[in-house]
PQR file of N, CA, C, O and H, with PARSE charges and radii, in Angstrom:
ATOM      1  N   MET A   1    -150.542 251.136 -58.579 -0.4000 1.5000
ATOM      2  CA  MET A   1    -149.161 251.358 -58.816 -0.0000 2.0000
ATOM      3  C   MET A   1    -148.892 252.800 -58.556  0.5500 1.7000
ATOM      4  O   MET A   1    -149.557 253.642 -59.160 -0.5500 1.4000
ATOM      5  N   LYS A   2    -147.911 253.175 -57.649 -0.4000 1.5000
ATOM      6  CA  LYS A   2    -147.359 254.255 -57.402 -0.0000 2.0000
ATOM      7  C   LYS A   2    -146.735 254.979 -58.740  0.5500 1.7000
ATOM      8  O   LYS A   2    -146.051 254.300 -59.506 -0.5500 1.4000
ATOM      9  H   LYS A   2    -147.372 252.491 -57.158  0.4000 1.0000
ATOM     10  N   ARG A   3    -146.938 256.123 -58.962 -0.4000 1.5000
ATOM     11  CA  ARG A   3    -146.436 257.028 -60.182 -0.0000 2.0000
ATOM     12  C   ARG A   3    -145.042 256.727 -60.399  0.5500 1.7000
ATOM     13  O   ARG A   3    -144.689 256.299 -61.499 -0.5500 1.4000
ATOM     14  H   ARG A   3    -147.493 256.675 -58.340  0.4000 1.0000
ATOM     15  N   ASP A   4    -144.119 256.926 -59.362 -0.4000 1.5000
ATOM     16  CA  ASP A   4    -142.643 256.744 -59.675 -0.0000 2.0000
ATOM     17  C   ASP A   4    -142.364 255.336 -60.213  0.5500 1.7000
ATOM     18  O   ASP A   4    -141.714 255.159 -61.244 -0.5500 1.4000
ATOM     19  H   ASP A   4    -144.405 257.273 -58.469  0.4000 1.0000
ATOM     20  N   THR A   5    -142.900 254.300 -59.449 -0.4000 1.5000
ATOM     21  CA  THR A   5    -142.931 252.794 -60.247 -0.0000 2.0000
ATOM     22  C   THR A   5    -143.584 252.798 -61.651  0.5500 1.7000
ATOM     23  O   THR A   5    -143.027 252.139 -62.529 -0.5500 1.4000
ATOM     24  H   THR A   5    -143.428 254.443 -58.612  0.4000 1.0000
ATOM     25  N   ALA A   6    -144.680 253.461 -61.930 -0.4000 1.5000
ATOM     26  CA  ALA A   6    -145.053 253.399 -63.045 -0.0000 2.0000
ATOM     27  C   ALA A   6    -144.249 254.083 -64.190  0.5500 1.7000
ATOM     28  O   ALA A   6    -144.277 253.664 -65.347 -0.5500 1.4000
ATOM     29  H   ALA A   6    -145.131 253.997 -61.217  0.4000 1.0000
ATOM     30  N   ILE A   7    -143.532 255.161 -63.786 -0.4000 1.5000
ATOM     31  CA  ILE A   7    -142.735 255.880 -64.766 -0.0000 2.0000
ATOM     32  C   ILE A   7    -141.522 254.784 -65.258  0.5500 1.7000
ATOM     33  O   ILE A   7    -141.294 254.558 -66.447 -0.5500 1.4000
ATOM     34  H   ILE A   7    -143.509 255.501 -62.846  0.4000 1.0000
ATOM     35  N   VAL A   8    -140.768 254.128 -64.101 -0.4000 1.5000
ATOM     36  CA  VAL A   8    -139.678 253.404 -64.228 -0.0000 2.0000
ATOM     37  C   VAL A   8    -140.389 251.897 -65.167  0.5500 1.7000
ATOM     38  O   VAL A   8    -139.723 251.336 -66.037 -0.5500 1.4000
ATOM     39  H   VAL A   8    -140.954 254.311 -63.136  0.4000 1.0000
ATOM     40  N   PHE A   9    -141.330 251.593 -64.910 -0.4000 1.5000
ATOM     41  CA  PHE A   9    -141.927 250.164 -65.474 -0.0000 2.0000
ATOM     42  C   PHE A   9    -142.342 250.547 -67.120  0.5500 1.7000
ATOM     43  O   PHE A   9    -142.179 249.786 -68.074 -0.5500 1.4000
ATOM     44  H   PHE A   9    -141.871 252.049 -64.203  0.4000 1.0000
ATOM     45  N   MET A  10    -142.881 251.842 -67.167 -0.4000 1.5000
ATOM     46  CA  MET A  10    -143.060 252.089 -68.787 -0.0000 2.0000
ATOM     47  C   MET A  10    -141.823 252.210 -69.428  0.5500 1.7000
ATOM     48  O   MET A  10    -141.728 251.734 -70.559 -0.5500 1.4000
ATOM     49  H   MET A  10    -143.013 252.460 -66.392  0.4000 1.0000
ATOM     50  N   ASP A  11    -140.853 252.761 -68.913 -0.4000 1.5000
ATOM     51  CA  ASP A  11    -139.540 253.179 -69.494 -0.0000 2.0000
ATOM     52  C   ASP A  11    -138.817 251.668 -69.862  0.5500 1.7000
ATOM     53  O   ASP A  11    -138.155 251.442 -70.875 -0.5500 1.4000
ATOM     54  H   ASP A  11    -140.931 253.148 -67.994  0.4000 1.0000
ATOM     55  N   ALA A  12    -139.088 250.809 -68.891 -0.4000 1.5000
ATOM     56  CA  ALA A  12    -138.494 249.419 -69.199 -0.0000 2.0000
ATOM     57  C   ALA A  12    -139.268 248.733 -70.248  0.5500 1.7000
ATOM     58  O   ALA A  12    -138.623 248.123 -71.101 -0.5500 1.4000
ATOM     59  H   ALA A  12    -139.626 250.992 -68.068  0.4000 1.0000
ATOM     60  N   LEU A  13    -140.448 248.740 -70.309 -0.4000 1.5000
ATOM     61  CA  LEU A  13    -141.404 248.234 -71.450 -0.0000 2.0000
ATOM     62  C   LEU A  13    -140.983 249.020 -72.610  0.5500 1.7000
ATOM     63  O   LEU A  13    -140.646 248.315 -73.562 -0.5500 1.4000
ATOM     64  H   LEU A  13    -140.972 249.236 -69.616  0.4000 1.0000
ATOM     65  N   LEU A  14    -140.917 250.121 -72.775 -0.4000 1.5000
ATOM     66  CA  LEU A  14    -140.454 250.912 -74.064 -0.0000 2.0000
ATOM     67  C   LEU A  14    -139.036 250.050 -74.426  0.5500 1.7000
ATOM     68  O   LEU A  14    -138.924 249.413 -75.474 -0.5500 1.4000
ATOM     69  H   LEU A  14    -141.191 250.693 -72.002  0.4000 1.0000
ATOM     70  N   ARG A  15    -138.149 250.117 -73.567 -0.4000 1.5000
ATOM     71  CA  ARG A  15    -136.833 249.683 -74.064 -0.0000 2.0000
ATOM     72  C   ARG A  15    -136.952 248.265 -74.503  0.5500 1.7000
ATOM     73  O   ARG A  15    -135.984 247.787 -75.095 -0.5500 1.4000
ATOM     74  H   ARG A  15    -138.240 250.634 -72.716  0.4000 1.0000
ATOM     75  N   MET A  16    -138.048 247.492 -74.287 -0.4000 1.5000
ATOM     76  CA  MET A  16    -137.999 246.109 -74.800 -0.0000 2.0000
ATOM     77  C   MET A  16    -138.324 246.188 -76.316  0.5500 1.7000
ATOM     78  O   MET A  16    -137.883 245.251 -76.982 -0.5500 1.4000
ATOM     79  H   MET A  16    -138.835 247.880 -73.807  0.4000 1.0000
ATOM     80  N   GLY A  17    -139.042 247.177 -76.991 -0.4000 1.5000
ATOM     81  CA  GLY A  17    -139.029 247.392 -78.317 -0.0000 2.0000
ATOM     82  C   GLY A  17    -138.136 246.917 -79.312  0.5500 1.7000
ATOM     83  O   GLY A  17    -138.460 246.147 -80.216 -0.5500 1.4000
ATOM     84  H   GLY A  17    -139.400 247.938 -76.449  0.4000 1.0000
ATOM     85  N   PRO A  18    -136.932 247.420 -79.116 -0.5600 1.5000
ATOM     86  CA  PRO A  18    -135.665 246.957 -79.890  0.2800 2.0000
ATOM     87  C   PRO A  18    -135.577 245.505 -79.831  0.5500 1.7000
ATOM     88  O   PRO A  18    -135.543 244.873 -80.887 -0.5500 1.4000
ATOM     89  N   SER A  19    -135.526 244.738 -78.381 -0.4000 1.5000
ATOM     90  CA  SER A  19    -135.421 243.437 -78.229 -0.0000 2.0000
ATOM     91  C   SER A  19    -136.433 242.578 -79.040  0.5500 1.7000
ATOM     92  O   SER A  19    -136.081 241.531 -79.583 -0.5500 1.4000
ATOM     93  H   SER A  19    -135.554 245.251 -77.524  0.4000 1.0000
ATOM     94  N   PHE A  20    -137.706 243.061 -79.102 -0.4000 1.5000
ATOM     95  CA  PHE A  20    -138.558 242.316 -79.701 -0.0000 2.0000
ATOM     96  C   PHE A  20    -138.404 242.284 -81.342  0.5500 1.7000
ATOM     97  O   PHE A  20    -138.791 241.365 -82.063 -0.5500 1.4000
ATOM     98  H   PHE A  20    -137.991 243.912 -78.661  0.4000 1.0000
ATOM     99  N   ASP A  21    -137.711 243.567 -81.794 -0.4000 1.5000
ATOM    100  CA  ASP A  21    -137.586 243.608 -83.105 -0.0000 2.0000
ATOM    101  C   ASP A  21    -136.265 242.883 -83.480  0.5500 1.7000
ATOM    102  O   ASP A  21    -136.073 242.520 -84.641 -0.5500 1.4000
ATOM    103  H   ASP A  21    -137.396 244.314 -81.208  0.4000 1.0000
ATOM    104  N   GLU A  22    -135.482 242.702 -82.632 -0.4000 1.5000
ATOM    105  CA  GLU A  22    -134.229 241.820 -83.030 -0.0000 2.0000
ATOM    106  C   GLU A  22    -134.806 240.333 -82.719  0.5500 1.7000
ATOM    107  O   GLU A  22    -134.348 239.428 -83.416 -0.5500 1.4000
ATOM    108  H   GLU A  22    -135.638 242.997 -81.689  0.4000 1.0000
ATOM    109  N   LEU A  23    -135.766 240.005 -81.740 -0.4000 1.5000
ATOM    110  CA  LEU A  23    -136.144 238.638 -81.823 -0.0000 2.0000
ATOM    111  C   LEU A  23    -136.864 238.281 -83.252  0.5500 1.7000
ATOM    112  O   LEU A  23    -136.681 237.208 -83.827 -0.5500 1.4000
ATOM    113  H   LEU A  23    -136.138 240.739 -81.173  0.4000 1.0000
ATOM    114  N   THR A  24    -137.599 239.193 -83.682 -0.4000 1.5000
ATOM    115  CA  THR A  24    -138.390 238.990 -84.932 -0.0000 2.0000
ATOM    116  C   THR A  24    -137.577 238.858 -86.158  0.5500 1.7000
ATOM    117  O   THR A  24    -137.815 238.004 -87.012 -0.5500 1.4000
ATOM    118  H   THR A  24    -137.748 240.065 -83.215  0.4000 1.0000
ATOM    119  N   ASN A  25    -136.786 239.563 -86.221 -0.4000 1.5000
ATOM    120  CA  ASN A  25    -135.403 239.530 -87.392 -0.0000 2.0000
ATOM    121  C   ASN A  25    -134.770 238.075 -87.361  0.5500 1.7000
ATOM    122  O   ASN A  25    -134.537 237.456 -88.399 -0.5500 1.4000
ATOM    123  H   ASN A  25    -136.593 240.257 -85.527  0.4000 1.0000
ATOM    124  N   ILE A  26    -134.523 237.605 -86.168 -0.4000 1.5000
ATOM    125  CA  ILE A  26    -133.843 236.336 -86.048 -0.0000 2.0000
ATOM    126  C   ILE A  26    -134.575 235.375 -86.670  0.5500 1.7000
ATOM    127  O   ILE A  26    -134.034 234.502 -87.351 -0.5500 1.4000
ATOM    128  H   ILE A  26    -134.712 238.108 -85.324  0.4000 1.0000
ATOM    129  N   THR A  27    -135.943 235.456 -86.480 -0.4000 1.5000
ATOM    130  CA  THR A  27    -136.810 234.374 -87.051 -0.0000 2.0000
ATOM    131  C   THR A  27    -136.746 234.141 -88.390  0.5500 1.7000
ATOM    132  O   THR A  27    -137.118 233.035 -88.781 -0.5500 1.4000
ATOM    133  H   THR A  27    -136.382 236.165 -85.928  0.4000 1.0000
ATOM    134  N   TYR A  28    -136.384 234.879 -89.115 -0.4000 1.5000
ATOM    135  CA  TYR A  28    -136.112 234.902 -90.551 -0.0000 2.0000
ATOM    136  C   TYR A  28    -134.952 233.770 -90.975  0.5500 1.7000
ATOM    137  O   TYR A  28    -134.900 233.173 -92.050 -0.5500 1.4000
ATOM    138  H   TYR A  28    -136.081 235.777 -88.797  0.4000 1.0000
ATOM    139  N   GLN A  29    -134.135 233.650 -89.966 -0.4000 1.5000
ATOM    140  CA  GLN A  29    -133.093 232.535 -90.326 -0.0000 2.0000
ATOM    141  C   GLN A  29    -133.768 231.219 -89.918  0.5500 1.7000
ATOM    142  O   GLN A  29    -133.098 230.228 -90.209 -0.5500 1.4000
ATOM    143  H   GLN A  29    -134.177 234.135 -89.092  0.4000 1.0000
ATOM    144  N   ILE A  30    -134.875 230.993 -89.345 -0.4000 1.5000
ATOM    145  CA  ILE A  30    -135.385 229.717 -88.974 -0.0000 2.0000
ATOM    146  C   ILE A  30    -135.902 229.227 -90.468  0.5500 1.7000
ATOM    147  O   ILE A  30    -136.835 229.832 -90.997 -0.5500 1.4000
ATOM    148  H   ILE A  30    -135.419 231.799 -89.109  0.4000 1.0000
ATOM    149  N   GLU A  31    -135.288 228.156 -91.105 -0.4000 1.5000
ATOM    150  CA  GLU A  31    -135.764 227.602 -92.185 -0.0000 2.0000
ATOM    151  C   GLU A  31    -137.094 226.943 -92.213  0.5500 1.7000
ATOM    152  O   GLU A  31    -137.866 227.111 -93.157 -0.5500 1.4000
ATOM    153  H   GLU A  31    -134.530 227.664 -90.676  0.4000 1.0000
ATOM    154  N   ASP A  32    -137.417 226.073 -91.023 -0.4000 1.5000
ATOM    155  CA  ASP A  32    -138.682 225.391 -91.071 -0.0000 2.0000
ATOM    156  C   ASP A  32    -139.854 226.330 -90.830  0.5500 1.7000
ATOM    157  O   ASP A  32    -140.024 226.941 -89.775 -0.5500 1.4000
ATOM    158  H   ASP A  32    -136.790 225.936 -90.256  0.4000 1.0000
ATOM    159  N   GLU A  33    -140.763 226.402 -92.045 -0.4000 1.5000
ATOM    160  CA  GLU A  33    -141.936 227.279 -91.934 -0.0000 2.0000
ATOM    161  C   GLU A  33    -142.819 227.429 -90.841  0.5500 1.7000
ATOM    162  O   GLU A  33    -143.267 228.493 -90.413 -0.5500 1.4000
ATOM    163  H   GLU A  33    -140.625 225.905 -92.902  0.4000 1.0000
ATOM    164  N   THR A  34    -143.093 225.996 -90.312 -0.4000 1.5000
ATOM    165  CA  THR A  34    -144.045 225.810 -89.426 -0.0000 2.0000
ATOM    166  C   THR A  34    -143.325 226.345 -87.927  0.5500 1.7000
ATOM    167  O   THR A  34    -143.928 227.086 -87.150 -0.5500 1.4000
ATOM    168  H   THR A  34    -142.730 225.132 -90.660  0.4000 1.0000
ATOM    169  N   GLU A  35    -141.988 225.849 -87.692 -0.4000 1.5000
ATOM    170  CA  GLU A  35    -141.386 226.460 -86.464 -0.0000 2.0000
ATOM    171  C   GLU A  35    -141.365 227.762 -86.589  0.5500 1.7000
ATOM    172  O   GLU A  35    -141.875 228.333 -85.625 -0.5500 1.4000
ATOM    173  H   GLU A  35    -141.498 225.247 -88.322  0.4000 1.0000
ATOM    174  N   ARG A  36    -140.846 228.656 -87.666 -0.4000 1.5000
ATOM    175  CA  ARG A  36    -140.878 230.166 -87.621 -0.0000 2.0000
ATOM    176  C   ARG A  36    -142.343 230.823 -87.618  0.5500 1.7000
ATOM    177  O   ARG A  36    -142.499 232.015 -87.352 -0.5500 1.4000
ATOM    178  H   ARG A  36    -140.431 228.193 -88.449  0.4000 1.0000
ATOM    179  N   LYS A  37    -143.204 230.125 -87.874 -0.4000 1.5000
ATOM    180  CA  LYS A  37    -144.589 230.756 -87.616 -0.0000 2.0000
ATOM    181  C   LYS A  37    -144.799 230.592 -86.033  0.5500 1.7000
ATOM    182  O   LYS A  37    -145.282 231.563 -85.451 -0.5500 1.4000
ATOM    183  H   LYS A  37    -143.077 229.157 -88.090  0.4000 1.0000
ATOM    184  N   PHE A  38    -144.512 229.569 -85.363 -0.4000 1.5000
ATOM    185  CA  PHE A  38    -144.783 229.080 -84.108 -0.0000 2.0000
ATOM    186  C   PHE A  38    -144.031 230.238 -83.312  0.5500 1.7000
ATOM    187  O   PHE A  38    -144.605 230.934 -82.475 -0.5500 1.4000
ATOM    188  H   PHE A  38    -144.119 228.780 -85.836  0.4000 1.0000
ATOM    189  N   ILE A  39    -142.784 230.365 -83.630 -0.4000 1.5000
ATOM    190  CA  ILE A  39    -141.914 231.228 -82.809 -0.0000 2.0000
ATOM    191  C   ILE A  39    -142.419 232.725 -82.882  0.5500 1.7000
ATOM    192  O   ILE A  39    -142.457 233.420 -81.867 -0.5500 1.4000
ATOM    193  H   ILE A  39    -142.317 229.800 -84.310  0.4000 1.0000
ATOM    194  N   ARG A  40    -142.816 233.208 -84.159 -0.4000 1.5000
ATOM    195  CA  ARG A  40    -143.320 234.407 -84.569 -0.0000 2.0000
ATOM    196  C   ARG A  40    -144.658 234.775 -83.757  0.5500 1.7000
ATOM    197  O   ARG A  40    -144.886 235.909 -83.337 -0.5500 1.4000
ATOM    198  H   ARG A  40    -142.785 232.644 -84.984  0.4000 1.0000
ATOM    199  N   ARG A  41    -145.457 233.742 -83.601 -0.4000 1.5000
ATOM    200  CA  ARG A  41    -146.736 233.897 -82.728 -0.0000 2.0000
ATOM    201  C   ARG A  41    -146.511 234.216 -81.320  0.5500 1.7000
ATOM    202  O   ARG A  41    -147.146 235.061 -80.688 -0.5500 1.4000
ATOM    203  H   ARG A  41    -145.271 232.821 -83.942  0.4000 1.0000
ATOM    204  N   GLN A  42    -145.487 233.424 -80.834 -0.4000 1.5000
ATOM    205  CA  GLN A  42    -145.037 233.524 -79.274 -0.0000 2.0000
ATOM    206  C   GLN A  42    -144.439 234.975 -79.281  0.5500 1.7000
ATOM    207  O   GLN A  42    -144.799 235.709 -78.361 -0.5500 1.4000
ATOM    208  H   GLN A  42    -144.972 232.738 -81.348  0.4000 1.0000
ATOM    209  N   ILE A  43    -143.738 235.372 -80.032 -0.4000 1.5000
ATOM    210  CA  ILE A  43    -143.216 236.776 -79.649 -0.0000 2.0000
ATOM    211  C   ILE A  43    -144.179 237.772 -80.033  0.5500 1.7000
ATOM    212  O   ILE A  43    -144.078 238.888 -79.522 -0.5500 1.4000
ATOM    213  H   ILE A  43    -143.445 234.775 -80.779  0.4000 1.0000
ATOM    214  N   ALA A  44    -145.196 237.512 -80.946 -0.4000 1.5000
ATOM    215  CA  ALA A  44    -146.394 238.466 -80.926 -0.0000 2.0000
ATOM    216  C   ALA A  44    -147.105 238.527 -79.954  0.5500 1.7000
ATOM    217  O   ALA A  44    -147.550 239.645 -79.692 -0.5500 1.4000
ATOM    218  H   ALA A  44    -145.278 236.606 -81.361  0.4000 1.0000
ATOM    219  N   SER A  45    -147.444 237.499 -79.150 -0.4000 1.5000
ATOM    220  CA  SER A  45    -148.223 237.162 -77.897 -0.0000 2.0000
ATOM    221  C   SER A  45    -147.594 237.864 -76.662  0.5500 1.7000
ATOM    222  O   SER A  45    -148.285 238.471 -75.843 -0.5500 1.4000
ATOM    223  H   SER A  45    -147.083 236.591 -79.363  0.4000 1.0000
ATOM    224  N   ALA A  46    -146.014 237.728 -76.559 -0.4000 1.5000
ATOM    225  CA  ALA A  46    -145.526 238.437 -75.684 -0.0000 2.0000
ATOM    226  C   ALA A  46    -145.500 240.022 -75.991  0.5500 1.7000
ATOM    227  O   ALA A  46    -145.674 240.714 -74.988 -0.5500 1.4000
ATOM    228  H   ALA A  46    -145.453 237.236 -77.224  0.4000 1.0000
ATOM    229  N   MET A  47    -145.299 240.769 -77.302 -0.4000 1.5000
ATOM    230  CA  MET A  47    -145.511 241.826 -77.543 -0.0000 2.0000
ATOM    231  C   MET A  47    -146.860 242.495 -77.202  0.5500 1.7000
ATOM    232  O   MET A  47    -146.976 243.691 -76.933 -0.5500 1.4000
ATOM    233  H   MET A  47    -145.158 240.207 -78.117  0.4000 1.0000
ATOM    234  N   GLN A  48    -147.926 241.548 -77.245 -0.4000 1.5000
ATOM    235  CA  GLN A  48    -149.276 242.090 -77.032 -0.0000 2.0000
ATOM    236  C   GLN A  48    -149.462 242.198 -75.673  0.5500 1.7000
ATOM    237  O   GLN A  48    -150.182 243.100 -75.244 -0.5500 1.4000
ATOM    238  H   GLN A  48    -147.832 240.576 -77.464  0.4000 1.0000
ATOM    239  N   SER A  49    -148.779 241.205 -74.725 -0.4000 1.5000
ATOM    240  CA  SER A  49    -149.023 241.298 -73.273 -0.0000 2.0000
ATOM    241  C   SER A  49    -148.233 242.445 -72.718  0.5500 1.7000
ATOM    242  O   SER A  49    -148.663 243.293 -71.936 -0.5500 1.4000
ATOM    243  H   SER A  49    -148.195 240.472 -75.073  0.4000 1.0000
ATOM    244  N   LEU A  50    -147.111 242.371 -73.183 -0.4000 1.5000
ATOM    245  CA  LEU A  50    -146.088 243.358 -72.487 -0.0000 2.0000
ATOM    246  C   LEU A  50    -146.066 245.006 -72.950  0.5500 1.7000
ATOM    247  O   LEU A  50    -145.936 246.038 -72.291 -0.5500 1.4000
ATOM    248  H   LEU A  50    -146.762 241.683 -73.819  0.4000 1.0000
ATOM    249  N   GLY A  51    -146.251 244.754 -74.352 -0.4000 1.5000
ATOM    250  CA  GLY A  51    -146.190 245.998 -75.195 -0.0000 2.0000
ATOM    251  C   GLY A  51    -147.435 246.796 -75.300  0.5500 1.7000
ATOM    252  O   GLY A  51    -147.443 248.011 -75.494 -0.5500 1.4000
ATOM    253  H   GLY A  51    -146.357 243.916 -74.888  0.4000 1.0000
ATOM    254  N   TYR A  52    -148.458 246.072 -75.165 -0.4000 1.5000
ATOM    255  CA  TYR A  52    -149.958 246.849 -75.197 -0.0000 2.0000
ATOM    256  C   TYR A  52    -150.719 246.656 -73.847  0.5500 1.7000
ATOM    257  O   TYR A  52    -151.103 247.693 -73.306 -0.5500 1.4000
ATOM    258  H   TYR A  52    -148.452 245.085 -75.007  0.4000 1.0000
ATOM    259  N   GLU A  53    -151.005 245.397 -73.194 -0.4000 1.5000
ATOM    260  CA  GLU A  53    -151.578 245.319 -72.171 -0.0000 2.0000
ATOM    261  C   GLU A  53    -151.055 245.751 -70.778  0.5500 1.7000
ATOM    262  O   GLU A  53    -151.871 246.022 -69.897 -0.5500 1.4000
ATOM    263  H   GLU A  53    -150.693 244.555 -73.634  0.4000 1.0000
ATOM    264  N   MET A  54    -149.721 245.825 -70.546 -0.4000 1.5000
ATOM    265  CA  MET A  54    -148.998 246.304 -69.596 -0.0000 2.0000
ATOM    266  C   MET A  54    -149.138 248.063 -69.680  0.5500 1.7000
ATOM    267  O   MET A  54    -149.562 248.892 -68.876 -0.5500 1.4000
ATOM    268  H   MET A  54    -149.057 245.605 -71.261  0.4000 1.0000
ATOM    269  N   ALA A  55    -148.619 248.157 -70.924 -0.4000 1.5000
ATOM    270  CA  ALA A  55    -148.658 249.848 -71.061 -0.0000 2.0000
ATOM    271  C   ALA A  55    -150.084 250.423 -70.913  0.5500 1.7000
ATOM    272  O   ALA A  55    -150.290 251.486 -70.328 -0.5500 1.4000
ATOM    273  H   ALA A  55    -148.274 247.483 -71.577  0.4000 1.0000
ATOM    274  N   MET A  56    -150.919 249.777 -71.390 -0.4000 1.5000
ATOM    275  CA  MET A  56    -152.467 250.160 -71.328 -0.0000 2.0000
ATOM    276  C   MET A  56    -152.591 250.492 -69.756  0.5500 1.7000
ATOM    277  O   MET A  56    -152.779 251.631 -69.330 -0.5500 1.4000
ATOM    278  H   MET A  56    -150.751 248.914 -71.865  0.4000 1.0000
ATOM    279  N   HIS A  57    -152.469 249.407 -68.996 -0.4000 1.5000
ATOM    280  CA  HIS A  57    -152.651 249.300 -67.533 -0.0000 2.0000
ATOM    281  C   HIS A  57    -151.955 250.686 -67.008  0.5500 1.7000
ATOM    282  O   HIS A  57    -152.597 251.466 -66.304 -0.5500 1.4000
ATOM    283  H   HIS A  57    -152.316 248.482 -69.342  0.4000 1.0000
ATOM    284  N   ILE A  58    -150.800 250.905 -67.337 -0.4000 1.5000
ATOM    285  CA  ILE A  58    -150.229 252.028 -66.744 -0.0000 2.0000
ATOM    286  C   ILE A  58    -150.959 253.394 -67.329  0.5500 1.7000
ATOM    287  O   ILE A  58    -151.258 254.324 -66.580 -0.5500 1.4000
ATOM    288  H   ILE A  58    -150.279 250.272 -67.909  0.4000 1.0000
ATOM    289  N   VAL A  59    -151.145 253.404 -68.386 -0.4000 1.5000
ATOM    290  CA  VAL A  59    -151.775 254.915 -69.123 -0.0000 2.0000
ATOM    291  C   VAL A  59    -153.147 254.894 -68.685  0.5500 1.7000
ATOM    292  O   VAL A  59    -153.705 255.985 -68.803 -0.5500 1.4000
ATOM    293  H   VAL A  59    -150.901 252.649 -68.995  0.4000 1.0000
ATOM    294  N   ARG A  60    -153.783 254.050 -68.257 -0.4000 1.5000
ATOM    295  CA  ARG A  60    -155.179 254.151 -67.693 -0.0000 2.0000
ATOM    296  C   ARG A  60    -155.170 254.637 -66.404  0.5500 1.7000
ATOM    297  O   ARG A  60    -156.253 255.026 -65.967 -0.5500 1.4000
ATOM    298  H   ARG A  60    -153.331 253.164 -68.161  0.4000 1.0000
ATOM    299  N   GLN A  61    -153.978 254.721 -65.529 -0.4000 1.5000
ATOM    300  CA  GLN A  61    -153.734 255.217 -64.353 -0.0000 2.0000
ATOM    301  C   GLN A  61    -153.212 256.554 -64.486  0.5500 1.7000
ATOM    302  O   GLN A  61    -153.611 257.467 -63.764 -0.5500 1.4000
ATOM    303  H   GLN A  61    -153.098 254.405 -65.884  0.4000 1.0000
ATOM    304  N   TYR A  62    -152.242 256.725 -65.474 -0.4000 1.5000
ATOM    305  CA  TYR A  62    -151.488 257.916 -65.703 -0.0000 2.0000
ATOM    306  C   TYR A  62    -151.605 258.204 -67.048  0.5500 1.7000
ATOM    307  O   TYR A  62    -150.657 257.700 -67.650 -0.5500 1.4000
ATOM    308  H   TYR A  62    -151.917 255.983 -66.061  0.4000 1.0000
ATOM    309  N   PRO A  63    -152.387 258.820 -67.803 -0.5600 1.5000
ATOM    310  CA  PRO A  63    -152.672 259.166 -69.035  0.2800 2.0000
ATOM    311  C   PRO A  63    -151.424 259.982 -69.649  0.5500 1.7000
ATOM    312  O   PRO A  63    -151.075 259.886 -70.826 -0.5500 1.4000
ATOM    313  N   ASP A  64    -150.864 260.716 -68.785 -0.4000 1.5000
ATOM    314  CA  ASP A  64    -149.668 261.554 -69.352 -0.0000 2.0000
ATOM    315  C   ASP A  64    -148.489 260.542 -69.712  0.5500 1.7000
ATOM    316  O   ASP A  64    -147.603 260.921 -70.478 -0.5500 1.4000
ATOM    317  H   ASP A  64    -151.147 260.794 -67.829  0.4000 1.0000
ATOM    318  N   LEU A  65    -148.470 259.358 -69.209 -0.4000 1.5000
ATOM    319  CA  LEU A  65    -147.078 258.462 -69.576 -0.0000 2.0000
ATOM    320  C   LEU A  65    -147.449 257.820 -70.838  0.5500 1.7000
ATOM    321  O   LEU A  65    -146.657 257.038 -71.363 -0.5500 1.4000
ATOM    322  H   LEU A  65    -149.189 259.051 -68.586  0.4000 1.0000
ATOM    323  N   ASP A  66    -148.625 258.090 -71.391 -0.4000 1.5000
ATOM    324  CA  ASP A  66    -148.803 257.467 -72.727 -0.0000 2.0000
ATOM    325  C   ASP A  66    -147.702 257.590 -73.741  0.5500 1.7000
ATOM    326  O   ASP A  66    -147.487 258.692 -74.246 -0.5500 1.4000
ATOM    327  H   ASP A  66    -149.268 258.726 -70.965  0.4000 1.0000
ATOM    328  N   PRO A  67    -147.085 256.679 -74.031 -0.5600 1.5000
ATOM    329  CA  PRO A  67    -145.865 257.166 -75.065  0.2800 2.0000
ATOM    330  C   PRO A  67    -146.238 257.520 -76.533  0.5500 1.7000
ATOM    331  O   PRO A  67    -145.407 258.008 -77.299 -0.5500 1.4000
ATOM    332  N   ASP A  68    -147.588 257.241 -76.912 -0.4000 1.5000
ATOM    333  CA  ASP A  68    -148.021 257.752 -78.189 -0.0000 2.0000
ATOM    334  C   ASP A  68    -148.365 259.244 -78.269  0.5500 1.7000
ATOM    335  O   ASP A  68    -148.506 259.951 -79.267 -0.5500 1.4000
ATOM    336  H   ASP A  68    -148.263 256.845 -76.290  0.4000 1.0000
ATOM    337  N   LYS A  69    -148.469 259.563 -76.893 -0.4000 1.5000
ATOM    338  CA  LYS A  69    -148.952 261.294 -76.749 -0.0000 2.0000
ATOM    339  C   LYS A  69    -147.878 262.108 -76.575  0.5500 1.7000
ATOM    340  O   LYS A  69    -148.076 263.323 -76.581 -0.5500 1.4000
ATOM    341  H   LYS A  69    -148.353 258.989 -76.082  0.4000 1.0000
ATOM    342  N   LYS A  70    -146.626 261.621 -76.397 -0.4000 1.5000
ATOM    343  CA  LYS A  70    -145.222 262.204 -76.056 -0.0000 2.0000
ATOM    344  C   LYS A  70    -144.681 262.781 -77.238  0.5500 1.7000
ATOM    345  O   LYS A  70    -144.667 262.102 -78.265 -0.5500 1.4000
ATOM    346  H   LYS A  70    -146.465 260.634 -76.392  0.4000 1.0000
ATOM    347  N   GLY A  71    -144.202 264.025 -77.234 -0.4000 1.5000
ATOM    348  CA  GLY A  71    -143.461 264.434 -78.515 -0.0000 2.0000
ATOM    349  C   GLY A  71    -143.064 265.726 -78.639  0.5500 1.7000
ATOM    350  O   GLY A  71    -142.467 266.095 -79.650 -0.5500 1.4000
ATOM    351  H   GLY A  71    -144.213 264.576 -76.399  0.4000 1.0000
TER
END
């Protein structure tokens, strides 16, 4: 992936964080515990894939784009 694409992609991934937080918070409104746990597992799976796997794919190519090392 070209660096300029990686920068834009990483930015988009980071902006997804608040949306995942919002989705997680909404799950507290689901009364059925089995359904709530199922939905939360799906959210966690998406967070793992997008928030970690995709981000690490970019960071391996461009270590300076690691959001944990900016500051």
